[in-house]
The first five atom37 places (N, CA, C, CB, O) and aatype in JSON, in Angstrom:
{
  "aatype": [20, 20, 20, 20, 20, 20, 20, 20, 20, 20, 20, 20, 20, 20, 20, 20, 20, 20, 20, 20, 20, 20, 20, 20, 20, 20, 20, 20, 20, 20, 20, 20, 20, 20, 20, 20, 20, 20, 20, 20, 20, 20, 20, 20, 20, 20, 20, 20, 20, 20, 20, 20, 20, 20, 20, 20, 20, 20, 20, 20, 20, 20, 20, 20, 20, 20, 20, 20, 20, 20, 20, 20, 20, 20, 20, 20, 20, 20, 20, 20, 20, 20, 20, 20, 20, 20, 20, 20, 20, 20, 20, 20, 20, 20, 20, 20, 20, 20, 20, 20, 20, 20, 20, 20, 20, 20, 20, 20, 20, 20, 20, 20, 20, 20, 20, 20, 20, 20, 20, 20, 20, 20, 20],
  "atom_mask": [
    [1, 1, 1, 1, 1],
    [1, 1, 1, 1, 1],
    [1, 1, 1, 1, 1],
    [1, 1, 1, 1, 1],
    [1, 1, 1, 1, 1],
    [1, 1, 1, 1, 1],
    [1, 1, 1, 1, 1],
    [1, 1, 1, 1, 1],
    [1, 1, 1, 1, 1],
    [1, 1, 1, 1, 1],
    [1, 1, 1, 1, 1],
    [1, 1, 1, 1, 1],
    [1, 1, 1, 1, 1],
    [1, 1, 1, 1, 1],
    [1, 1, 1, 1, 1],
    [1, 1, 1, 1, 1],
    [1, 1, 1, 1, 1],
    [1, 1, 1, 1, 1],
    [1, 1, 1, 1, 1],
    [1, 1, 1, 1, 1],
    [1, 1, 1, 1, 1],
    [1, 1, 1, 1, 1],
    [1, 1, 1, 1, 1],
    [1, 1, 1, 1, 1],
    [1, 1, 1, 1, 1],
    [1, 1, 1, 1, 1],
    [1, 1, 1, 1, 1],
    [1, 1, 1, 1, 1],
    [1, 1, 1, 1, 1],
    [1, 1, 1, 1, 1],
    [1, 1, 1, 1, 1],
    [1, 1, 1, 1, 1],
    [1, 1, 1, 1, 1],
    [1, 1, 1, 1, 1],
    [1, 1, 1, 1, 1],
    [1, 1, 1, 1, 1],
    [1, 1, 1, 1, 1],
    [1, 1, 1, 1, 1],
    [1, 1, 1, 1, 1],
    [1, 1, 1, 1, 1],
    [1, 1, 1, 1, 1],
    [1, 1, 1, 1, 1],
    [1, 1, 1, 1, 1],
    [1, 1, 1, 1, 1],
    [1, 1, 1, 1, 1],
    [1, 1, 1, 1, 1],
    [1, 1, 1, 1, 1],
    [1, 1, 1, 1, 1],
    [1, 1, 1, 1, 1],
    [1, 1, 1, 1, 1],
    [1, 1, 1, 1, 1],
    [1, 1, 1, 1, 1],
    [1, 1, 1, 1, 1],
    [1, 1, 1, 1, 1],
    [1, 1, 1, 1, 1],
    [1, 1, 1, 1, 1],
    [1, 1, 1, 1, 1],
    [1, 1, 1, 1, 1],
    [1, 1, 1, 1, 1],
    [1, 1, 1, 1, 1],
    [1, 1, 1, 1, 1],
    [1, 1, 1, 1, 1],
    [1, 1, 1, 1, 1],
    [1, 1, 1, 1, 1],
    [1, 1, 1, 1, 1],
    [1, 1, 1, 1, 1],
    [1, 1, 1, 1, 1],
    [1, 1, 1, 1, 1],
    [1, 1, 1, 1, 1],
    [1, 1, 1, 1, 1],
    [1, 1, 1, 1, 1],
    [1, 1, 1, 1, 1],
    [1, 1, 1, 1, 1],
    [1, 1, 1, 1, 1],
    [1, 1, 1, 1, 1],
    [1, 1, 1, 1, 1],
    [1, 1, 1, 1, 1],
    [1, 1, 1, 1, 1],
    [1, 1, 1, 1, 1],
    [1, 1, 1, 1, 1],
    [1, 1, 1, 1, 1],
    [1, 1, 1, 1, 1],
    [1, 1, 1, 1, 1],
    [1, 1, 1, 1, 1],
    [1, 1, 1, 1, 1],
    [1, 1, 1, 1, 1],
    [1, 1, 1, 1, 1],
    [1, 1, 1, 1, 1],
    [1, 1, 1, 1, 1],
    [1, 1, 1, 1, 1],
    [1, 1, 1, 1, 1],
    [1, 1, 1, 1, 1],
    [1, 1, 1, 1, 1],
    [1, 1, 1, 1, 1],
    [1, 1, 1, 1, 1],
    [1, 1, 1, 1, 1],
    [1, 1, 1, 1, 1],
    [1, 1, 1, 1, 1],
    [1, 1, 1, 1, 1],
    [1, 1, 1, 1, 1],
    [1, 1, 1, 1, 1],
    [1, 1, 1, 1, 1],
    [1, 1, 1, 1, 1],
    [1, 1, 1, 1, 1],
    [1, 1, 1, 1, 1],
    [1, 1, 1, 1, 1],
    [1, 1, 1, 1, 1],
    [1, 1, 1, 1, 1],
    [1, 1, 1, 1, 1],
    [1, 1, 1, 1, 1],
    [1, 1, 1, 1, 1],
    [1, 1, 1, 1, 1],
    [1, 1, 1, 1, 1],
    [1, 1, 1, 1, 1],
    [1, 1, 1, 1, 1],
    [1, 1, 1, 1, 1],
    [1, 1, 1, 1, 1],
    [1, 1, 1, 1, 1],
    [1, 1, 1, 1, 1],
    [1, 1, 1, 1, 1],
    [1, 1, 1, 1, 1],
    [1, 1, 1, 1, 1],
    [1, 1, 1, 1, 1]
  ],
  "atom_positions": [
    [[0.83, -1.2, 0.0], [0.0, 0.0, 0.0], [0.87, 1.26, 0.0], [-0.94, 0.0, 1.21], [0.61, 2.19, -0.76]],
    [[1.89, 1.28, 0.86], [2.75, 2.44, 0.97], [3.52, 2.67, -0.33], [3.73, 2.28, 2.14], [3.65, 3.81, -0.78]],
    [[4.03, 1.59, -0.94], [4.78, 1.72, -2.2], [3.91, 2.28, -3.31], [5.35, 0.38, -2.62], [4.38, 3.09, -4.11]],
    [[2.66, 1.85, -3.37], [1.74, 2.36, -4.39], [1.53, 3.87, -4.21], [0.39, 1.61, -4.32], [1.47, 4.62, -5.18]],
    [[1.41, 4.28, -2.95], [1.24, 5.7, -2.65], [2.47, 6.49, -3.06], [0.95, 5.9, -1.16], [2.36, 7.59, -3.6]],
    [[3.65, 5.93, -2.8], [4.89, 6.61, -3.17], [5.0, 6.7, -4.68], [6.12, 5.87, -2.58], [5.43, 7.73, -5.2]],
    [[4.63, 5.65, -5.39], [4.68, 5.68, -6.86], [3.73, 6.72, -7.42], [4.34, 4.3, -7.43], [4.06, 7.44, -8.36]],
    [[2.54, 6.8, -6.82], [1.56, 7.79, -7.27], [2.09, 9.2, -7.06], [0.22, 7.61, -6.51], [1.98, 10.05, -7.94]],
    [[2.68, 9.44, -5.89], [3.24, 10.76, -5.6], [4.4, 11.03, -6.55], [3.71, 10.85, -4.12], [4.55, 12.15, -7.04]],
    [[5.22, 10.02, -6.81], [6.35, 10.19, -7.71], [5.88, 10.59, -9.11], [7.18, 8.89, -7.78], [6.48, 11.45, -9.75]],
    [[4.8, 9.97, -9.57], [4.25, 10.32, -10.88], [3.77, 11.77, -10.9], [3.09, 9.36, -11.25], [3.99, 12.5, -11.87]],
    [[3.1, 12.16, -9.82], [2.59, 13.53, -9.75], [3.74, 14.53, -9.68], [1.66, 13.69, -8.53], [3.68, 15.59, -10.31]],
    [[4.78, 14.21, -8.92], [5.94, 15.09, -8.81], [6.64, 15.18, -10.17], [6.92, 14.58, -7.73], [7.04, 16.26, -10.59]],
    [[6.78, 14.05, -10.84], [7.4, 14.03, -12.16], [6.61, 14.91, -13.14], [7.49, 12.58, -12.7], [7.2, 15.7, -13.87]],
    [[5.29, 14.76, -13.13], [4.44, 15.54, -14.04], [4.51, 17.03, -13.7], [2.98, 15.05, -13.97], [4.56, 17.87, -14.6]],
    [[4.53, 17.34, -12.41], [4.64, 18.73, -11.98], [5.95, 19.32, -12.49], [4.57, 18.84, -10.44], [5.97, 20.43, -13.01]],
    [[7.05, 18.57, -12.35], [8.35, 19.01, -12.81], [8.33, 19.26, -14.32], [9.42, 17.97, -12.46], [8.86, 20.26, -14.8]],
    [[7.72, 18.34, -15.06], [7.62, 18.49, -16.51], [6.84, 19.75, -16.88], [6.96, 17.26, -17.14], [7.25, 20.5, -17.77]],
    [[5.74, 19.97, -16.2], [4.92, 21.15, -16.49], [5.65, 22.44, -16.13], [3.59, 21.08, -15.73], [5.54, 23.43, -16.86]],
    [[6.39, 22.46, -15.02], [7.14, 23.65, -14.64], [8.18, 23.97, -15.7], [7.81, 23.45, -13.26], [8.38, 25.13, -16.05]],
    [[8.86, 22.93, -16.23], [9.86, 23.13, -17.26], [9.2, 23.67, -18.53], [10.62, 21.81, -17.56], [9.71, 24.59, -19.17]],
    [[8.04, 23.08, -18.88], [7.31, 23.54, -20.06], [6.84, 24.99, -19.87], [6.1, 22.61, -20.34], [6.89, 25.79, -20.8]],
    [[6.39, 25.31, -18.65], [5.95, 26.67, -18.35], [7.09, 27.66, -18.57], [5.43, 26.77, -16.89], [6.89, 28.72, -19.16]],
    [[8.3, 27.32, -18.1], [9.45, 28.2, -18.3], [9.73, 28.39, -19.78], [10.69, 27.65, -17.6], [10.02, 29.5, -20.22]],
    [[9.66, 27.31, -20.55], [9.9, 27.4, -21.99], [8.86, 28.29, -22.66], [9.88, 25.99, -22.63], [9.19, 29.13, -23.49]],
    [[7.6, 28.1, -22.28], [6.51, 28.9, -22.85], [6.69, 30.37, -22.49], [5.13, 28.39, -22.36], [6.55, 31.25, -23.34]],
    [[7.0, 30.65, -21.22], [7.18, 32.04, -20.78], [8.35, 32.69, -21.51], [7.4, 32.1, -19.27], [8.29, 33.87, -21.85]],
    [[9.42, 31.92, -21.74], [10.58, 32.46, -22.45], [10.21, 32.78, -23.91], [11.76, 31.46, -22.41], [10.57, 33.83, -24.43]],
    [[9.48, 31.86, -24.55], [9.07, 32.1, -25.94], [8.12, 33.29, -26.02], [8.39, 30.84, -26.52], [8.22, 34.12, -26.93]],
    [[7.2, 33.38, -25.06], [6.27, 34.51, -25.05], [7.02, 35.83, -24.88], [5.23, 34.35, -23.92], [6.69, 36.82, -25.53]],
    [[8.03, 35.85, -24.02], [8.82, 37.07, -23.81], [9.53, 37.47, -25.09], [9.85, 36.88, -22.67], [9.58, 38.65, -25.44]],
    [[10.08, 36.49, -25.81], [10.74, 36.78, -27.08], [9.76, 37.32, -28.11], [11.44, 35.53, -27.62], [10.05, 38.31, -28.79]],
    [[8.6, 36.69, -28.22], [7.59, 37.14, -29.18], [7.09, 38.53, -28.81], [6.41, 36.15, -29.23], [6.9, 39.39, -29.68]],
    [[6.87, 38.75, -27.53], [6.42, 40.06, -27.04], [7.44, 41.12, -27.45], [6.23, 40.04, -25.5], [7.07, 42.19, -27.94]],
    [[8.72, 40.82, -27.26], [9.78, 41.76, -27.64], [9.76, 42.06, -29.12], [11.13, 41.21, -27.24], [9.9, 43.22, -29.52]],
    [[9.59, 41.03, -29.94], [9.53, 41.23, -31.39], [8.34, 42.1, -31.78], [9.46, 39.89, -32.12], [8.47, 43.01, -32.6]],
    [[7.19, 41.81, -31.19], [5.97, 42.58, -31.5], [6.14, 44.04, -31.07], [4.73, 41.96, -30.81], [5.82, 44.95, -31.83]],
    [[6.65, 44.25, -29.85], [6.85, 45.62, -29.36], [7.88, 46.37, -30.22], [7.31, 45.6, -27.9], [7.7, 47.55, -30.51]],
    [[8.95, 45.68, -30.62], [9.94, 46.31, -31.49], [9.33, 46.71, -32.83], [11.13, 45.37, -31.73], [9.58, 47.81, -33.33]],
    [[8.51, 45.83, -33.39], [7.86, 46.13, -34.67], [6.98, 47.37, -34.53], [7.02, 44.92, -35.15], [7.03, 48.27, -35.37]],
    [[6.17, 47.39, -33.47], [5.28, 48.54, -33.27], [6.08, 49.82, -33.06], [4.35, 48.29, -32.06], [5.71, 50.89, -33.55]],
    [[7.18, 49.71, -32.32], [8.03, 50.87, -32.07], [8.66, 51.36, -33.37], [9.12, 50.53, -31.05], [8.67, 52.56, -33.64]],
    [[9.18, 50.44, -34.17], [9.79, 50.82, -35.45], [8.78, 51.48, -36.38], [10.39, 49.6, -36.13], [9.13, 52.39, -37.14]],
    [[7.53, 51.02, -36.33], [6.49, 51.58, -37.18], [5.82, 52.8, -36.54], [5.44, 50.52, -37.48], [4.96, 53.44, -37.16]],
    [[6.21, 53.13, -35.31], [5.63, 54.24, -34.55], [4.12, 54.11, -34.41], [5.97, 55.58, -35.21], [3.38, 55.08, -34.6]],
    [[3.66, 52.89, -34.09], [2.23, 52.65, -33.9], [2.0, 52.04, -32.52], [1.67, 51.73, -35.01], [2.85, 51.33, -31.99]],
    [[0.84, 52.33, -31.96], [0.46, 51.7, -30.7], [-0.68, 50.7, -30.91], [0.05, 52.77, -29.68], [-1.06, 49.97, -29.99]],
    [[-1.21, 50.68, -32.13], [-2.24, 49.7, -32.47], [-1.89, 49.1, -33.83], [-3.66, 50.36, -32.5], [-1.36, 49.78, -34.71]],
    [[-2.19, 47.83, -33.97], [-1.84, 47.11, -35.17], [-2.9, 46.06, -35.42], [-0.42, 46.47, -35.05], [-3.37, 45.4, -34.49]],
    [[-3.29, 45.89, -36.66], [-4.25, 44.85, -37.0], [-3.64, 43.93, -38.03], [-5.57, 45.46, -37.52], [-3.06, 44.37, -39.02]],
    [[-3.78, 42.64, -37.78], [-3.39, 41.64, -38.76], [-4.68, 41.06, -39.3], [-2.43, 40.53, -38.14], [-5.77, 41.54, -38.99]],
    [[-4.56, 40.04, -40.1], [-5.76, 39.44, -40.68], [-6.72, 38.93, -39.59], [-5.37, 38.29, -41.61], [-7.94, 39.05, -39.73]],
    [[-6.17, 38.36, -38.52], [-7.02, 37.75, -37.51], [-6.89, 38.34, -36.11], [-6.73, 36.3, -37.44], [-7.65, 37.98, -35.21]],
    [[-5.93, 39.26, -35.92], [-5.66, 39.74, -34.56], [-5.57, 41.25, -34.5], [-4.38, 39.14, -34.02], [-5.22, 41.92, -35.48]],
    [[-5.89, 41.78, -33.33], [-5.79, 43.2, -33.04], [-4.78, 43.34, -31.9], [-7.2, 43.82, -32.65], [-4.89, 42.67, -30.87]],
    [[-3.79, 44.21, -32.09], [-2.72, 44.39, -31.1], [-2.78, 45.83, -30.59], [-1.31, 44.07, -31.72], [-2.94, 46.76, -31.37]],
    [[-2.63, 46.0, -29.26], [-2.55, 47.33, -28.66], [-1.34, 47.36, -27.75], [-3.86, 47.69, -27.88], [-1.11, 46.43, -26.97]],
    [[-0.58, 48.41, -27.85], [0.53, 48.64, -26.94], [0.07, 49.74, -25.99], [1.86, 49.04, -27.7], [-0.27, 50.84, -26.42]],
    [[0.06, 49.44, -24.72], [-0.44, 50.37, -23.71], [0.71, 50.74, -22.78], [-1.63, 49.76, -22.91], [1.35, 49.87, -22.18]],
    [[0.97, 52.05, -22.65], [2.03, 52.52, -21.76], [1.38, 52.99, -20.46], [2.86, 53.68, -22.43], [0.4, 53.74, -20.47]],
    [[1.95, 52.55, -19.34], [1.44, 52.94, -18.03], [2.6, 53.38, -17.16], [0.67, 51.77, -17.37], [3.75, 53.03, -17.39]],
    [[2.26, 54.15, -16.15], [3.23, 54.5, -15.12], [2.77, 53.85, -13.83], [3.37, 56.05, -14.95], [1.59, 53.88, -13.49]],
    [[3.72, 53.27, -13.11], [3.41, 52.68, -11.81], [4.34, 53.28, -10.77], [3.55, 51.13, -11.84], [5.52, 53.49, -11.03]],
    [[3.79, 53.54, -9.62], [4.58, 54.09, -8.53], [5.12, 52.92, -7.69], [3.74, 55.07, -7.64], [4.38, 52.01, -7.33]],
    [[6.4, 52.97, -7.4], [7.01, 51.99, -6.52], [7.54, 52.75, -5.3], [8.16, 51.18, -7.24], [8.49, 53.52, -5.4]],
    [[6.89, 52.53, -4.16], [7.2, 53.29, -2.96], [8.43, 52.76, -2.24], [6.02, 53.28, -2.03], [8.67, 51.56, -2.18]],
    [[9.21, 53.7, -1.7], [10.33, 53.39, -0.84], [9.78, 53.33, 0.59], [11.51, 54.46, -0.98], [9.27, 54.33, 1.09]],
    [[9.87, 52.18, 1.23], [9.24, 51.99, 2.54], [9.76, 52.98, 3.58], [9.46, 50.57, 3.02], [8.98, 53.52, 4.36]],
    [[11.07, 53.23, 3.61], [11.65, 54.15, 4.59], [11.14, 55.57, 4.41], [13.15, 54.14, 4.5], [10.75, 56.23, 5.37]],
    [[11.16, 56.04, 3.16], [10.68, 57.4, 2.88], [9.19, 57.52, 3.14], [10.99, 57.78, 1.43], [8.72, 58.55, 3.62]],
    [[8.46, 56.46, 2.82], [7.02, 56.48, 3.05], [6.72, 56.57, 4.54], [6.36, 55.23, 2.44], [5.81, 57.3, 4.95]],
    [[7.48, 55.83, 5.35], [7.27, 55.85, 6.8], [7.51, 57.26, 7.35], [8.2, 54.83, 7.5], [6.79, 57.71, 8.23]],
    [[8.54, 57.94, 6.82], [8.81, 59.32, 7.25], [7.68, 60.26, 6.86], [10.13, 59.82, 6.65], [7.35, 61.19, 7.6]],
    [[7.08, 60.03, 5.69], [6.01, 60.89, 5.19], [4.67, 60.61, 5.87], [5.86, 60.73, 3.69], [3.78, 61.46, 5.87]],
    [[4.53, 59.43, 6.45], [3.27, 59.03, 7.11], [3.59, 58.69, 8.56], [2.59, 57.8, 6.37], [3.66, 57.52, 8.93]],
    [[3.79, 59.72, 9.4], [4.19, 59.44, 10.78], [3.06, 58.89, 11.66], [4.71, 60.69, 11.4], [3.33, 58.33, 12.72]],
    [[1.82, 59.03, 11.24], [0.68, 58.54, 12.02], [0.69, 57.01, 12.01], [-0.66, 59.09, 11.45], [0.46, 56.39, 10.97]],
    [[0.96, 56.41, 13.16], [1.08, 54.95, 13.24], [-0.22, 54.22, 12.89], [1.52, 54.55, 14.63], [-0.19, 53.11, 12.37]],
    [[-1.34, 54.84, 13.18], [-2.62, 54.22, 12.83], [-2.77, 54.09, 11.32], [-3.79, 55.03, 13.42], [-3.22, 53.06, 10.81]],
    [[-2.4, 55.15, 10.61], [-2.45, 55.1, 9.14], [-1.41, 54.12, 8.63], [-2.23, 56.51, 8.53], [-1.67, 53.35, 7.7]],
    [[-0.22, 54.13, 9.24], [0.85, 53.22, 8.81], [0.4, 51.77, 8.95], [2.14, 53.46, 9.63], [0.72, 50.94, 8.09]],
    [[-0.32, 51.45, 10.0], [-0.83, 50.08, 10.18], [-1.78, 49.69, 9.06], [-1.54, 49.94, 11.54], [-1.83, 48.53, 8.64]],
    [[-2.55, 50.65, 8.57], [-3.44, 50.38, 7.44], [-2.64, 49.99, 6.2], [-4.33, 51.59, 7.15], [-3.08, 49.17, 5.4]],
    [[-1.47, 50.6, 6.07], [-0.65, 50.31, 4.9], [0.12, 49.0, 5.07], [0.33, 51.46, 4.64], [0.23, 48.22, 4.13]],
    [[0.64, 48.76, 6.26], [1.45, 47.6, 6.63], [2.66, 47.39, 5.73], [0.59, 46.36, 6.62], [3.75, 47.12, 6.23]],
    [[2.49, 47.5, 4.46], [3.61, 47.53, 3.51], [3.14, 48.39, 2.36], [4.03, 46.07, 3.03], [1.94, 48.53, 2.13]],
    [[4.08, 48.96, 1.62], [3.65, 49.85, 0.53], [2.8, 49.12, -0.52], [4.88, 50.46, -0.15], [3.31, 48.33, -1.31]],
    [[1.52, 49.4, -0.5], [0.58, 48.83, -1.47], [0.0, 49.99, -2.26], [-0.55, 47.98, -0.76], [-0.78, 50.79, -1.73]],
    [[0.38, 50.07, -3.51], [0.02, 51.21, -4.35], [-1.48, 51.49, -4.36], [0.5, 50.99, -5.76], [-1.9, 52.64, -4.28]],
    [[-2.29, 50.44, -4.47], [-3.74, 50.68, -4.55], [-4.28, 51.18, -3.21], [-4.47, 49.39, -4.96], [-5.18, 52.03, -3.2]],
    [[-3.76, 50.68, -2.09], [-4.21, 51.17, -0.78], [-3.81, 52.63, -0.59], [-3.62, 50.31, 0.36], [-4.6, 53.45, -0.12]],
    [[-2.58, 52.94, -0.97], [-2.1, 54.31, -0.82], [-2.93, 55.25, -1.69], [-0.59, 54.42, -1.2], [-3.32, 56.32, -1.24]],
    [[-3.2, 54.85, -2.92], [-4.02, 55.67, -3.81], [-5.41, 55.88, -3.21], [-4.14, 55.01, -5.21], [-5.97, 56.98, -3.3]],
    [[-5.97, 54.84, -2.6], [-7.28, 54.96, -1.96], [-7.26, 55.93, -0.8], [-7.75, 53.6, -1.49], [-8.19, 56.73, -0.64]],
    [[-6.19, 55.86, 0.03], [-6.09, 56.78, 1.17], [-5.88, 58.22, 0.71], [-4.93, 56.34, 2.09], [-6.35, 59.15, 1.35]],
    [[-5.17, 58.41, -0.4], [-5.01, 59.76, -0.96], [-6.35, 60.27, -1.46], [-3.96, 59.75, -2.13], [-6.71, 61.42, -1.22]],
    [[-7.09, 59.41, -2.14], [-8.4, 59.8, -2.68], [-9.37, 60.18, -1.57], [-8.98, 58.65, -3.52], [-10.21, 61.07, -1.73]],
    [[-9.25, 59.48, -0.42], [-10.13, 59.77, 0.72], [-9.61, 60.94, 1.57], [-10.27, 58.53, 1.6], [-10.21, 61.28, 2.59]],
    [[-8.51, 61.54, 1.14], [-7.88, 62.65, 1.86], [-7.38, 62.25, 3.24], [-8.87, 63.79, 1.99], [-7.26, 63.1, 4.13]],
    [[-7.08, 60.98, 3.43], [-6.45, 60.52, 4.68], [-4.96, 60.83, 4.6], [-6.7, 58.98, 4.92], [-4.33, 61.19, 5.6]],
    [[-4.4, 60.7, 3.4], [-3.0, 61.03, 3.15], [-2.93, 62.21, 2.2], [-2.22, 59.82, 2.59], [-3.75, 62.35, 1.29]],
    [[-1.92, 63.07, 2.41], [-1.7, 64.23, 1.55], [-0.71, 63.82, 0.47], [-1.18, 65.46, 2.35], [0.42, 63.45, 0.77]],
    [[-1.14, 63.88, -0.79], [-0.29, 63.48, -1.91], [1.01, 64.29, -1.96], [-1.04, 63.63, -3.23], [2.04, 63.77, -2.38]],
    [[0.94, 65.53, -1.55], [2.14, 66.38, -1.56], [3.21, 65.82, -0.62], [1.77, 67.83, -1.15], [4.4, 65.88, -0.93]],
    [[2.81, 65.28, 0.53], [3.78, 64.69, 1.47], [4.4, 63.41, 0.91], [3.09, 64.39, 2.81], [5.5, 63.04, 1.32]],
    [[3.71, 62.75, 0.0], [4.18, 61.48, -0.54], [5.07, 61.63, -1.77], [3.02, 60.62, -0.88], [5.64, 60.65, -2.24]],
    [[5.19, 62.86, -2.3], [5.82, 63.05, -3.6], [7.24, 62.5, -3.71], [5.84, 64.5, -3.92], [7.64, 62.1, -4.81]],
    [[8.01, 62.45, -2.64], [9.39, 61.94, -2.7], [9.51, 60.5, -2.19], [10.3, 62.84, -1.9], [10.62, 60.02, -1.96]],
    [[8.39, 59.83, -2.01], [8.44, 58.49, -1.41], [8.35, 57.37, -2.44], [7.32, 58.33, -0.42], [8.36, 56.2, -2.08]],
    [[8.27, 57.73, -3.71], [8.14, 56.69, -4.73], [8.9, 57.06, -5.99], [6.67, 56.46, -5.06], [9.24, 58.22, -6.24]],
    [[9.16, 56.04, -6.77], [9.74, 56.23, -8.11], [8.67, 55.8, -9.1], [11.09, 55.41, -8.3], [7.92, 54.85, -8.85]],
    [[8.6, 56.49, -10.21], [7.63, 56.15, -11.23], [8.29, 55.19, -12.21], [7.09, 57.42, -11.97], [9.35, 55.48, -12.77]],
    [[7.66, 54.06, -12.41], [8.18, 53.05, -13.33], [7.26, 52.98, -14.54], [8.3, 51.65, -12.63], [6.05, 52.81, -14.4]],
    [[7.84, 53.13, -15.72], [7.04, 53.04, -16.94], [6.9, 51.59, -17.36], [7.69, 53.87, -18.08], [7.89, 50.87, -17.45]],
    [[5.68, 51.17, -17.6], [5.35, 49.8, -17.95], [4.73, 49.8, -19.35], [4.38, 49.16, -16.9], [3.94, 50.69, -19.69]],
    [[5.09, 48.82, -20.14], [4.47, 48.67, -21.44], [3.71, 47.35, -21.47], [5.54, 48.73, -22.59], [4.3, 46.28, -21.29]],
    [[2.43, 47.43, -21.68], [1.59, 46.24, -21.75], [1.3, 45.93, -23.21], [0.27, 46.44, -20.96], [1.18, 46.83, -24.04]],
    [[1.2, 44.66, -23.5], [0.85, 44.23, -24.85], [-0.47, 43.48, -24.77], [1.98, 43.34, -25.48], [-0.59, 42.49, -24.05]],
    [[-1.44, 43.95, -25.5], [-2.76, 43.32, -25.51], [-3.01, 42.78, -26.91], [-3.88, 44.33, -25.08], [-2.95, 43.52, -27.89]],
    [[-3.29, 41.49, -27.0], [-3.59, 40.87, -28.29], [-4.95, 40.21, -28.18], [-2.48, 39.83, -28.7], [-5.18, 39.38, -27.3]],
    [[-5.84, 40.58, -29.07], [-7.19, 40.02, -29.09], [-7.46, 39.42, -30.46], [-8.25, 41.1, -28.74], [-6.93, 39.87, -31.47]],
    [[-8.28, 38.39, -30.46], [-8.71, 37.81, -31.72], [-9.87, 38.63, -32.25], [-9.1, 36.32, -31.56], [-10.74, 39.03, -31.47]],
    [[-9.9, 38.88, -33.55], [-10.99, 39.67, -34.14], [-12.28, 38.88, -34.14], [-10.63, 40.09, -35.58], [-13.31, 39.37, -34.59]]
  ]
}
């Protein structure tokens, strides 16, 4: 009974390992294709592209990445700090929107990171 259980687990572990390896290969290929598509759009100076069967959009976003030390200095109220617990951009944005935090005090607590998203839809 125990050996059968070990064999079953071994099969599942083997399959998991195979899938993880395949996942890495797929993610690597997707990253390469994404790079090619983004380069093509950049070279053509377009943010939207249509092929026979697909619609492509390149979306540029900015994301704030907060420095925990600087943020703690800007938010000295421990009760508010507990709400944050760690720099969570959506929570911080919500507290700014509710006027719990002053955006001006936060201006030096984050770096803006530019993100490029690639959206591909079937027509």
